[in-house]
C-alpha positions as a Python dict, from the first residue, in 0.01 Angstrom:
ca = {
    (1, 'M'): (0, 0, 0),
    (2, 'S'): (300, 209, 16),
    (3, 'R'): (501, 212, -333),
    (4, 'H'): (799, 106, -131),
    (5, 'T'): (648, -274, -75),
    (6, 'F'): (726, -298, -406),
    (7, 'R'): (1115, -364, -296),
    (8, 'G'): (998, -718, -247),
    (9, 'A'): (1016, -988, -22),
    (10, 'A'): (1338, -845, 149),
    (11, 'V'): (1170, -545, 293),
    (12, 'I'): (866, -715, 404),
    (13, 'A'): (1038, -994, 562),
    (14, 'A'): (1275, -742, 762),
    (15, 'V'): (996, -534, 841),
    (16, 'A'): (773, -849, 984),
    (17, 'A'): (1085, -986, 1166),
    (18, 'T'): (1149, -653, 1341),
    (19, 'A'): (791, -619, 1436),
    (20, 'L'): (776, -955, 1588),
    (21, 'A'): (1111, -877, 1773),
    (22, 'L'): (952, -562, 1920),
    (23, 'T'): (669, -745, 2056),
    (24, 'A'): (908, -949, 2256),
    (25, 'C'): (1053, -630, 2408),
    (26, 'S'): (903, -304, 2457),
    (27, 'G'): (1035, 52, 2323),
    (28, 'A'): (1312, 63, 2089),
    (29, 'A'): (1495, -221, 1964),
    (30, 'E'): (1690, -425, 2191),
    (31, 'S'): (2056, -486, 2097),
    (32, 'S'): (2214, -885, 2146),
    (33, 'E'): (2386, -719, 2469),
    (34, 'G'): (2057, -645, 2623),
    (35, 'G'): (2059, -254, 2581),
    (36, 'D'): (1830, -31, 2322),
    (37, 'A'): (2004, -82, 1971),
    (38, 'D'): (2107, 254, 1827),
    (39, 'T'): (1862, 347, 1528),
    (40, 'S'): (1996, 739, 1529),
    (41, 'K'): (2224, 642, 1213),
    (42, 'L'): (2400, 379, 1039),
    (43, 'T'): (2760, 408, 887),
    (44, 'I'): (2843, 182, 566),
    (45, 'A'): (3204, 182, 425),
    (46, 'T'): (3208, 94, 68),
    (47, 'D'): (3520, 1, -135),
    (48, 'S'): (3438, 289, -389),
    (49, 'D'): (3293, 625, -408),
    (50, 'Q'): (2918, 623, -443),
    (51, 'A'): (2870, 947, -594),
    (52, 'A'): (3183, 1050, -808),
    (53, 'F'): (2990, 1169, -1075),
    (54, 'G'): (2726, 1392, -845),
    (55, 'Y'): (2359, 1240, -808),
    (56, 'D'): (2256, 1131, -1124),
    (57, 'P'): (2191, 797, -1096),
    (58, 'I'): (2182, 698, -1498),
    (59, 'R'): (2558, 723, -1473),
    (60, 'Y'): (2604, 443, -1217),
    (61, 'G'): (2584, 79, -1246),
    (62, 'S'): (2457, -220, -965),
    (63, 'G'): (2768, -123, -705),
    (64, 'Q'): (2612, 192, -661),
    (65, 'R'): (2223, 65, -621),
    (66, 'M'): (2227, 55, -260),
    (67, 'F'): (2362, 453, -231),
    (68, 'F'): (2091, 553, -465),
    (69, 'E'): (1791, 319, -408),
    (70, 'G'): (1654, 516, -74),
    (71, 'I'): (1693, 848, -281),
    (72, 'Y'): (1519, 764, -608),
    (73, 'D'): (1222, 478, -676),
    (74, 'S'): (1266, 296, -968),
    (75, 'L'): (997, 186, -1259),
    (76, 'F'): (1142, -191, -1160),
    (77, 'V'): (1358, -348, -856),
    (78, 'L'): (1477, -650, -706),
    (79, 'D'): (1330, -835, -447),
    (80, 'Q'): (1523, -1055, -179),
    (81, 'D'): (1538, -1355, -426),
    (82, 'G'): (1692, -1134, -734),
    (83, 'Q'): (1358, -1153, -907),
    (84, 'V'): (1227, -810, -1085),
    (85, 'V'): (959, -666, -924),
    (86, 'P'): (770, -336, -995),
    (87, 'Q'): (807, -39, -792),
    (88, 'L'): (693, 264, -984),
    (89, 'V'): (468, 82, -1225),
    (90, 'T'): (141, -92, -1113),
    (91, 'N'): (103, -318, -1418),
    (92, 'S'): (324, -411, -1746),
    (93, 'E'): (170, -555, -2093),
    (94, 'Y'): (374, -632, -2401),
    (95, 'N'): (184, -617, -2730),
    (96, 'A'): (118, -912, -2914),
    (97, 'D'): (468, -943, -3105),
    (98, 'Q'): (671, -786, -2780),
    (99, 'T'): (774, -486, -3000),
    (100, 'A'): (612, -229, -2735),
    (101, 'L'): (573, -260, -2368),
    (102, 'T'): (323, -66, -2197),
    (103, 'L'): (350, 70, -1819),
    (104, 'D'): (65, 194, -1603),
    (105, 'L'): (238, 417, -1308),
    (106, 'D'): (189, 498, -976),
    (107, 'T'): (154, 883, -971),
    (108, 'S'): (143, 890, -584),
    (109, 'A'): (551, 946, -616),
    (110, 'T'): (635, 1263, -556),
    (111, 'F'): (974, 1488, -621),
    (112, 'T'): (1176, 1771, -495),
    (113, 'D'): (936, 2034, -594),
    (114, 'G'): (636, 1814, -498),
    (115, 'T'): (554, 1729, -859),
    (116, 'A'): (371, 1404, -876),
    (117, 'L'): (520, 1134, -1113),
    (118, 'S'): (376, 1117, -1474),
    (119, 'A'): (382, 935, -1821),
    (120, 'E'): (549, 1272, -1963),
    (121, 'L'): (820, 1286, -1688),
    (122, 'V'): (889, 931, -1760),
    (123, 'K'): (922, 984, -2131),
    (124, 'Q'): (1137, 1309, -2043),
    (125, 'N'): (1366, 1060, -1846),
    (126, 'L'): (1379, 829, -2119),
    (127, 'D'): (1424, 1070, -2367),
    (128, 'F'): (1787, 1123, -2254),
    (129, 'R'): (1871, 782, -2376),
    (130, 'G'): (2073, 942, -2693),
    (131, 'D'): (2299, 1141, -2399),
    (132, 'P'): (2650, 969, -2392),
    (133, 'D'): (2711, 1086, -2017),
    (134, 'L'): (2441, 837, -1917),
    (135, 'S'): (2578, 548, -1955),
    (136, 'G'): (2305, 388, -1791),
    (137, 'Y'): (2097, 433, -2095),
    (138, 'S'): (2351, 356, -2385),
    (139, 'S'): (2174, 45, -2511),
    (140, 'F'): (1850, 191, -2546),
    (141, 'A'): (1994, 495, -2793),
    (142, 'T'): (1949, 477, -3171),
    (143, 'G'): (2153, 157, -3291),
    (144, 'G'): (2165, 33, -2898),
    (145, 'Q'): (2141, -331, -2827),
    (146, 'N'): (1797, -217, -2686),
    (147, 'E'): (1662, 18, -2890),
    (148, 'I'): (1375, 208, -2784),
    (149, 'T'): (1262, 379, -3089),
    (150, 'D'): (987, 620, -2941),
    (151, 'V'): (827, 663, -2594),
    (152, 'V'): (471, 738, -2604),
    (153, 'V'): (226, 895, -2340),
    (154, 'V'): (-107, 709, -2359),
    (155, 'D'): (-265, 911, -2073),
    (156, 'D'): (-154, 1091, -1756),
    (157, 'D'): (-22, 764, -1589),
    (158, 'T'): (60, 537, -1869),
    (159, 'V'): (340, 538, -2122),
    (160, 'T'): (410, 272, -2395),
    (161, 'L'): (795, 210, -2478),
    (162, 'Q'): (838, 110, -2821),
    (163, 'F'): (1101, -124, -2970),
    (164, 'A'): (1321, -154, -3286),
    (165, 'A'): (1272, -514, -3250),
    (166, 'P'): (1086, -780, -3048),
    (167, 'T'): (1250, -726, -2686),
    (168, 'P'): (1110, -961, -2449),
    (169, 'G'): (1195, -928, -2076),
    (170, 'F'): (1269, -576, -2075),
    (171, 'E'): (1175, -486, -1780),
    (172, 'S'): (1486, -620, -1607),
    (173, 'N'): (1664, -340, -1808),
    (174, 'L'): (1463, -103, -1615),
    (175, 'V'): (1595, -211, -1259),
    (176, 'S'): (1790, 70, -1044),
    (177, 'P'): (1989, 231, -1092),
    (178, 'T'): (1874, 235, -1469),
    (179, 'G'): (1504, 232, -1426),
    (180, 'M'): (1538, 541, -1163),
    (181, 'I'): (1318, 843, -1261),
    (182, 'V'): (1461, 1173, -1195),
    (183, 'G'): (1229, 1451, -1115),
    (184, 'P'): (1142, 1731, -1329),
    (185, 'A'): (1415, 2001, -1209),
    (186, 'G'): (1659, 1735, -1253),
    (187, 'V'): (1519, 1689, -1630),
    (188, 'A'): (1532, 2024, -1691),
    (189, 'D'): (1856, 2081, -1591),
    (190, 'R'): (2077, 1791, -1558),
    (191, 'S'): (2391, 1959, -1413),
    (192, 'S'): (2204, 2065, -1142),
    (193, 'L'): (2260, 1673, -998),
    (194, 'D'): (2619, 1744, -964),
    (195, 'S'): (2530, 1895, -645),
    (196, 'A'): (2219, 1776, -538),
    (197, 'P'): (1964, 1481, -624),
    (198, 'D'): (1590, 1499, -734),
    (199, 'G'): (1438, 1168, -658),
    (200, 'S'): (1112, 1072, -532),
    (201, 'G'): (1228, 828, -268),
    (202, 'P'): (1209, 884, 132),
    (203, 'L'): (1597, 985, 131),
    (204, 'T'): (1781, 1282, 41),
    (205, 'V'): (2130, 1377, 71),
    (206, 'D'): (2209, 1635, 367),
    (207, 'A'): (2449, 1858, 170),
    (208, 'D'): (2571, 2078, 495),
    (209, 'A'): (2679, 1698, 628),
    (210, 'T'): (2831, 1560, 303),
    (211, 'V'): (3205, 1598, 182),
    (212, 'K'): (3220, 1466, -140),
    (213, 'G'): (3459, 1160, -175),
    (214, 'N'): (3481, 1099, 193),
    (215, 'S'): (3127, 1091, 359),
    (216, 'Y'): (2789, 1109, 235),
    (217, 'L'): (2474, 1153, 446),
    (218, 'L'): (2143, 1042, 349),
    (219, 'V'): (1871, 1139, 579),
    (220, 'K'): (1478, 1122, 573),
    (221, 'K'): (1257, 1372, 392),
    (222, 'E'): (1007, 1539, 631),
    (223, 'D'): (664, 1374, 645),
    (224, 'D'): (734, 1135, 361),
    (225, 'P'): (515, 835, 397),
    (226, 'D'): (745, 595, 297),
    (227, 'A'): (1002, 707, 557),
    (228, 'D'): (926, 422, 773),
    (229, 'A'): (1079, 149, 514),
    (230, 'Y'): (1383, 282, 644),
    (231, 'P'): (1432, 202, 999),
    (232, 'F'): (1734, 448, 1079),
    (233, 'D'): (1701, 794, 1073),
    (234, 'S'): (1999, 824, 850),
    (235, 'Y'): (2261, 657, 645),
    (236, 'E'): (2623, 770, 587),
    (237, 'F'): (2841, 624, 361),
    (238, 'K'): (3188, 620, 369),
    (239, 'P'): (3441, 546, 67),
    (240, 'I'): (3727, 403, 213),
    (241, 'I'): (3947, 233, -93),
    (242, 'D'): (4231, 54, 94),
    (243, 'P'): (4116, -270, 208),
    (244, 'Q'): (4289, -272, 550),
    (245, 'A'): (4165, 54, 633),
    (246, 'R'): (3792, -83, 578),
    (247, 'V'): (3816, -374, 789),
    (248, 'N'): (3976, -142, 1064),
    (249, 'A'): (3708, 57, 1071),
    (250, 'A'): (3449, -187, 1097),
    (251, 'I'): (3682, -365, 1368),
    (252, 'S'): (3708, -5, 1539),
    (253, 'G'): (3330, 44, 1533),
    (254, 'E'): (3415, 350, 1293),
    (255, 'V'): (3150, 223, 1053),
    (256, 'D'): (2859, -12, 1118),
    (257, 'L'): (2869, -227, 814),
    (258, 'A'): (3141, -253, 563),
    (259, 'N'): (3215, -478, 268),
    (260, 'I'): (3555, -628, 312),
    (261, 'A'): (3796, -798, 131),
    (262, 'A'): (3807, -1181, 121),
    (263, 'E'): (4164, -1166, 263),
    (264, 'T'): (4100, -923, 558),
    (265, 'Q'): (3789, -1163, 664),
    (266, 'P'): (4005, -1365, 923),
    (267, 'Q'): (4076, -1036, 1085),
    (268, 'A'): (3733, -939, 1146),
    (269, 'E'): (3658, -1283, 1224),
    (270, 'S'): (3929, -1295, 1503),
    (271, 'A'): (3781, -954, 1632),
    (272, 'G'): (3460, -1103, 1690),
    (273, 'V'): (3234, -863, 1465),
    (274, 'G'): (2964, -1007, 1294),
    (275, 'L'): (3005, -1161, 946),
    (276, 'V'): (2785, -1230, 620),
    (277, 'A'): (2900, -1332, 289),
    (278, 'N'): (2697, -1372, -24),
    (279, 'G'): (2848, -1591, -364),
    (280, 'G'): (2795, -1521, -714),
    (281, 'T'): (3019, -1257, -764),
    (282, 'I'): (3279, -1280, -1069),
    (283, 'Q'): (3593, -1041, -1059),
    (284, 'N'): (3701, -985, -1380),
    (285, 'I'): (3964, -782, -1604),
    (286, 'I'): (3699, -603, -1847),
    (287, 'A'): (3783, -464, -2213),
    (288, 'F'): (3687, -83, -2274),
    (289, 'D'): (3847, -72, -2622),
    (290, 'K'): (3725, -344, -2810),
    (291, 'T'): (3710, -135, -3163),
    (292, 'G'): (4088, -86, -3160),
    (293, 'A'): (4046, 300, -3114),
    (294, 'L'): (4353, 289, -2865),
    (295, 'G'): (4543, 21, -3092),
    (296, 'P'): (4456, -223, -3359),
    (297, 'Q'): (4514, -523, -3127),
    (298, 'W'): (4264, -445, -2926),
    (299, 'A'): (3994, -544, -3172),
    (300, 'D'): (4108, -874, -3178),
    (301, 'A'): (3959, -1148, -2973),
    (302, 'R'): (4275, -1353, -2976),
    (303, 'V'): (4443, -1084, -2817),
    (304, 'Y'): (4233, -1117, -2510),
    (305, 'Q'): (4214, -1504, -2546),
    (306, 'A'): (4585, -1484, -2519),
    (307, 'L'): (4557, -1257, -2218),
    (308, 'S'): (4317, -1483, -2033),
    (309, 'M'): (4550, -1823, -2112),
    (310, 'A'): (4883, -1632, -1983),
    (311, 'I'): (4728, -1598, -1616),
    (312, 'D'): (4798, -1892, -1369),
    (313, 'R'): (4473, -1826, -1175),
    (314, 'E'): (4554, -2071, -936),
    (315, 'A'): (4869, -1958, -829),
    (316, 'Y'): (4730, -1560, -841),
    (317, 'V'): (4426, -1612, -661),
    (318, 'A'): (4625, -1850, -380),
    (319, 'A'): (4858, -1551, -351),
    (320, 'V'): (4641, -1223, -366),
    (321, 'H'): (4267, -1373, -280),
    (322, 'P'): (4326, -1662, -63),
    (323, 'G'): (4003, -1875, -19),
    (324, 'E'): (3852, -1725, -312),
    (325, 'V'): (3766, -1977, -651),
    (326, 'P'): (3955, -1930, -964),
    (327, 'T'): (3762, -1926, -1272),
    (328, 'A'): (3750, -1835, -1669),
    (329, 'N'): (3385, -1822, -1641),
    (330, 'A'): (3194, -1510, -1685),
    (331, 'L'): (2911, -1648, -1485),
    (332, 'P'): (2920, -1805, -1137),
    (333, 'A'): (2930, -2174, -1093),
    (334, 'D'): (2585, -2216, -952),
    (335, 'S'): (2416, -2082, -1267),
    (336, 'P'): (2293, -2287, -1498),
    (337, 'G'): (2484, -2102, -1770),
    (338, 'F'): (2813, -2221, -1587),
    (339, 'V'): (3048, -2373, -1867),
    (340, 'P'): (3314, -2625, -1696),
    (341, 'E'): (3485, -2659, -2043),
    (342, 'L'): (3564, -2307, -2027),
    (343, 'D'): (3777, -2377, -1737),
    (344, 'D'): (4001, -2595, -1929),
    (345, 'E'): (4006, -2426, -2253),
    (346, 'Y'): (4152, -2129, -2086),
    (347, 'A'): (4387, -2266, -1831),
    (348, 'Y'): (4711, -2154, -1774),
    (349, 'D'): (4936, -2211, -2122),
    (350, 'P'): (5197, -1911, -2196),
    (351, 'D'): (5294, -2086, -2501),
    (352, 'A'): (4936, -2109, -2643),
    (353, 'A'): (4920, -1782, -2539),
    (354, 'K'): (5214, -1678, -2742),
    (355, 'D'): (5109, -1844, -3058),
    (356, 'L'): (4762, -1690, -3034),
    (357, 'L'): (4935, -1315, -3044),
    (358, 'A'): (5178, -1449, -3321),
    (359, 'E'): (4857, -1550, -3543),
    (360, 'A'): (4698, -1195, -3429),
    (361, 'G'): (4994, -1034, -3567),
    (362, 'Y'): (5181, -980, -3277),
    (363, 'P'): (5476, -1204, -3220),
    (364, 'D'): (5681, -956, -3004),
    (365, 'G'): (5396, -841, -2801),
    (366, 'F'): (5309, -458, -2733),
    (367, 'S'): (5262, -236, -2431),
    (368, 'F'): (4987, -36, -2291),
    (369, 'D'): (4916, 167, -1987),
    (370, 'F'): (4705, 21, -1676),
    (371, 'T'): (4544, 285, -1414),
    (372, 'I'): (4554, 99, -1056),
    (373, 'T'): (4392, 220, -765),
    (374, 'Q'): (4480, 129, -385),
    (375, 'G'): (4214, -164, -448),
    (376, 'S'): (4377, -284, -758),
    (377, 'Q'): (4721, -255, -706),
    (378, 'R'): (4788, -614, -572),
    (379, 'D'): (4594, -790, -830),
    (380, 'M'): (4758, -565, -1131),
    (381, 'E'): (5105, -636, -991),
    (382, 'A'): (5036, -995, -955),
    (383, 'I'): (4913, -1051, -1311),
    (384, 'Q'): (5202, -792, -1477),
    (385, 'P'): (5450, -1058, -1501),
    (386, 'Y'): (5244, -1315, -1634),
    (387, 'W'): (5143, -1106, -1940),
    (388, 'A'): (5493, -1000, -1951),
    (389, 'E'): (5627, -1368, -2011),
    (390, 'I'): (5394, -1369, -2310),
    (391, 'G'): (5575, -1035, -2433),
    (392, 'V'): (5291, -801, -2328),
    (393, 'T'): (5435, -494, -2108),
    (394, 'M'): (5137, -351, -1884),
    (395, 'N'): (5267, -8, -1742),
    (396, 'L'): (5088, 64, -1397),
    (397, 'K'): (5020, 417, -1330),
    (398, 'N'): (4857, 518, -994),
    (399, 'A'): (4537, 697, -1016),
    (400, 'A'): (4530, 1099, -918),
    (401, 'S'): (4167, 1110, -822),
    (402, 'T'): (3865, 921, -844),
    (403, 'E'): (3742, 1113, -1132),
    (404, 'E'): (4039, 970, -1322),
    (405, 'V'): (3958, 611, -1233),
    (406, 'F'): (3611, 646, -1396),
    (407, 'T'): (3763, 830, -1732),
    (408, 'V'): (4011, 539, -1808),
    (409, 'V'): (3684, 366, -2010),
    (410, 'Q'): (3796, 640, -2264),
    (411, 'T'): (4149, 637, -2244),
    (412, 'E'): (4293, 321, -2170),
    (413, 'P'): (4187, -47, -2337),
    (414, 'L'): (4142, -238, -2024),
    (415, 'G'): (4029, -220, -1653),
    (416, 'G'): (3932, -370, -1313),
    (417, 'P'): (3931, -620, -1147),
    (418, 'I'): (3563, -512, -1150),
    (419, 'P'): (3290, -748, -955),
    (420, 'F'): (2985, -851, -1173),
    (421, 'Q'): (2699, -1044, -1044),
    (422, 'W'): (2490, -1222, -1264),
    (423, 'T'): (2143, -1234, -1071),
    (424, 'N'): (1992, -1033, -1331),
    (425, 'P'): (2168, -1126, -1675),
    (426, 'L'): (2091, -858, -1887),
    (427, 'G'): (2152, -600, -1650),
    (428, 'P'): (2542, -626, -1671),
    (429, 'V'): (2551, -686, -2016),
    (430, 'Y'): (2304, -360, -2112),
    (431, 'G'): (2452, -170, -1816),
    (432, 'A'): (2842, -248, -1832),
    (433, 'L'): (2928, -414, -2147),
    (434, 'F'): (2739, -208, -2348),
    (435, 'G'): (2701, 68, -2139),
    (436, 'F'): (2942, 235, -1926),
    (437, 'A'): (3257, 23, -2044),
    (438, 'N'): (3186, 76, -2416),
    (439, 'F'): (3245, 435, -2502),
    (440, 'H'): (3398, 348, -2801),
    (441, 'G'): (3074, 221, -2935),
    (442, 'A'): (3196, -190, -3027),
    (443, 'E'): (2918, -412, -3159),
    (444, 'N'): (2966, -813, -3047),
    (445, 'A'): (2687, -1067, -3277),
    (446, 'E'): (2734, -1338, -3039),
    (447, 'I'): (2708, -1138, -2718),
    (448, 'Q'): (2406, -942, -2820),
    (449, 'A'): (2222, -1271, -2976),
    (450, 'A'): (2279, -1467, -2645),
    (451, 'A'): (2161, -1174, -2445),
    (452, 'G'): (1826, -1159, -2661),
    (453, 'A'): (1788, -1528, -2613),
    (454, 'V'): (1855, -1486, -2245),
    (455, 'G'): (1598, -1215, -2251),
    (456, 'A'): (1318, -1422, -2447),
    (457, 'S'): (1378, -1689, -2181),
    (458, 'L'): (1319, -1506, -1872),
    (459, 'G'): (984, -1614, -1699),
    (460, 'S'): (956, -1906, -1925),
    (461, 'A'): (883, -2233, -1776),
    (462, 'D'): (1157, -2372, -2012),
    (463, 'E'): (1478, -2438, -1786),
    (464, 'D'): (1659, -2569, -2066),
    (465, 'A'): (1596, -2313, -2330),
    (466, 'Q'): (1701, -2035, -2044),
    (467, 'A'): (2027, -2270, -1915),
    (468, 'A'): (2114, -2289, -2276),
    (469, 'A'): (2067, -1903, -2365),
    (470, 'L'): (2269, -1856, -2072),
    (471, 'Q'): (2552, -2070, -2142),
    (472, 'D'): (2569, -1935, -2525),
    (473, 'L'): (2613, -1589, -2325),
    (474, 'N'): (2887, -1698, -2110),
    (475, 'R'): (3112, -1848, -2385),
    (476, 'A'): (3041, -1545, -2626),
    (477, 'I'): (3161, -1292, -2326),
    (478, 'V'): (3447, -1528, -2254),
    (479, 'D'): (3558, -1593, -2638),
    (480, 'S'): (3542, -1242, -2724),
    (481, 'G'): (3745, -1114, -2430),
    (482, 'W'): (3497, -843, -2341),
    (483, 'L'): (3559, -970, -2005),
    (484, 'I'): (3859, -1199, -1860),
    (485, 'P'): (3738, -1340, -1546),
    (486, 'L'): (3948, -1415, -1271),
    (487, 'Y'): (3808, -1554, -944),
    (488, 'E'): (3464, -1615, -793),
    (489, 'Q'): (3443, -1447, -460),
    (490, 'L'): (3180, -1464, -173),
    (491, 'A'): (3104, -1083, -69),
    (492, 'P'): (3189, -1058, 281),
    (493, 'W'): (3032, -797, 486),
    (494, 'A'): (3151, -683, 856),
    (495, 'Y'): (2882, -560, 1070),
    (496, 'D'): (2822, -442, 1422),
    (497, 'K'): (2620, -721, 1622),
    (498, 'A'): (2509, -507, 1872),
    (499, 'K'): (2397, -229, 1608),
    (500, 'L'): (2264, -442, 1311),
    (501, 'A'): (2061, -757, 1252),
    (502, 'E'): (2270, -974, 1010),
    (503, 'P'): (2249, -868, 672),
    (504, 'T'): (2032, -1057, 374),
    (505, 'F'): (2074, -1012, -10),
    (506, 'P'): (1883, -1004, -309),
    (507, 'G'): (1953, -1347, -486),
    (508, 'A'): (2331, -1335, -579),
    (509, 'E'): (2385, -971, -539),
    (510, 'A'): (2703, -844, -349),
    (511, 'F'): (2518, -564, -182),
    (512, 'P'): (2208, -587, 35),
    (513, 'L'): (1895, -367, -8),
    (514, 'L'): (1926, -75, 187),
    (515, 'A'): (1572, -103, 327),
    (516, 'S'): (1631, -433, 451),
    (517, 'L'): (1905, -364, 679),
    (518, 'Q'): (1747, -363, 1026),
    (519, 'P'): (1835, -289, 1385),
    (520, 'A'): (1992, -572, 1621),
    (521, 'S'): (1694, -694, 1850),
}
């Protein structure tokens, strides 16, 4: 069995559906127009640069999963239902007190130089957990929320992760992209990944056909046994930041698939292109400085609570994101962790917001800088006057480059709006809140305790315990201000119905599994 069957039900079901379709029509897959579907290249427009920092997957989050998942194999992945399933792991087992997790590995995976996966290579990868540039590993480092104290090679295909404390459900921290394994050449020289990947997946980057920040072409590796899991010959990713330009590209046929903004969905619908959407995505303002490194106010939860109460979400969403659902919850409405009371507690109330600022010692407010992009400009221009009403001046400045957008985590107190999907709750907690968005090393006992309880409840038959843990996590995140939720959105995608079958999604994730994208039939 190919290790790529571990990608889960999405791929299995999609491949089966394609096989059934092909039995009904000879030769190549046929489009809905009656002709042969073009499987030479699938062009995908995304709302951000998928490889702004090069091709080291540990520098990215779930928003780049779809781009990297064909290039790198991962210890664990998400299946179509959003459940964590093994890929490079054939078996996993905890010790009695859940302070050690032993992984048996599939050593059939091979890398760019022909080297096979080994326990030693997995150890070498995870031993980078102290590298501050590798945000995906930040919670594994010494003192981290999911600290790995040691990685022990048991034998050639077995490795044991040892933890500082009982850590149930740790497998969810090893899904793509954090669980992706870099090959020996990339591990030996991490800077080599700036220009070329080193993965065991069936796809790689065609450097000659790739222009950084403009277009990335993924092609199949020659004679790779898992290449057939991907039905298109190549995959082109085009970052198109402007929402209008992105939907125009989908309507004109410049791209075959695009994640479009909700406000442009009516245009796509009237143009007759295919439309599909998945729910459960929360758009948030995210706190980068929770320690007061850039100003003492940013270490006070009351300041974030005031900023949250100052926003008239109903009016803002109606004006900027019509059709979306205003929310003050970090978790979506269909999650067992949803807390209806939060929407009341953080409802629009500028007077209460002013009182909180005064209690925190800022009766006259304060000012700060906020870097915007084409994608965030309308949002932040709409929010700006709400904060001005309570005395907080937000100075908006345009990003000069994609790299600058990524580096604001170090230089500015807030960012966003940023989407979070909660299918795998520990992913955004440790990959983002305690990961890339925690450059200043903040701690939060309430969030950490709630996340620990969520981890302990994963896989449990006690649904009440899991719901309680998720509700505690939701409240801890919102009350701390580490996220200021704005609205829940569907993740709409426009696609060429003659080229592509309707995309499906893993659970509530906003991005499909790349291998699940199938030709029209």
